[in-house]
C-alpha positions, 0 to 999 in steps of 0.5 A, spaced: 491 492 513 495 495 508 499 500 512 505 495 513 506 493 506 505 501 504 510 503 509 515 497 506 514 500 499 515 507 501 521 505 505 524 504 498 523 511 496 528 513 501 533 508 503 539 511 500 538 518 503 534 521 497 527 521 494 526 517 488 520 519 484 515 525 484 515 527 491 515 534 495 519 535 501 513 534 506 512 527 503 519 526 503 519 528 510 513 523 512 517 517 508 523 519 512 519 518 519 517 511 516 524 509 515 526 511 522 520 507 525 521 501 520 522 494 524 525 489 520 523 484 525 516 486 523 517 487 515 511 489 512 506 487 518 500 491 520 500 494 527 508 495 526 511 501 528 512 503 521 505 501 519 503 506 525 508 511 522 505 512 515 500 517 514 494 515 510 495 520 504 502 517 503 500 510 504 495 512 498 502 513 494 504 506 495 497 502 496 490 501 494 486 500 500 479 501 502 472 500 499 471 496 493 469 502 489 475 506 491 479 500 489 476 499 482 477 506 481 484 506 482 486 500 479 482 503 473 486 509 473 492 504 472 489 500 466 488 507 463 496 508 463 497 502 459 498 497 464 496 490 462 498 486 468 498 488 475 500 484 481 496 485 487 499 482 493 493 482 498 495 479 504 498 482 510 502 479 516 499 481 522 492 482 520 486 478 523 484 472 519 477 474 518 478 481 515 484 478 511 478 472 508 473 478 507 479 482 503 480 476 499 473 475 497 472 482 496 478 482 491 476 476 487 469 476 487 468 484 486 474 488 484 477 483 479 471 482 475 469 489 475 476 490 472 475 485 466 473 489 459 
């Protein structure tokens, strides 16, 4: 469900022909493949060519997705860096409505409450 959004965010890192941020050459090549596969008519959509092109370890750089415990741990890491406000775009174009509803419920009822001090 998150691959389309992760691909969209990752694509920004290589749009101008040079890697931005802390990436090694292999990660840069993987993002180049996402850029080459990017379909602007399906921007950020699940099931798109760019969603299929992004590899899981690269997707993890640009999205937090998975079981509740994993998401809570990753978001706590961001809080530990001193971030005080996070924007959590959690809806994804082209996803099954029931899966999207479940993801939203888990975010609101389990993930966010676990992050409160």
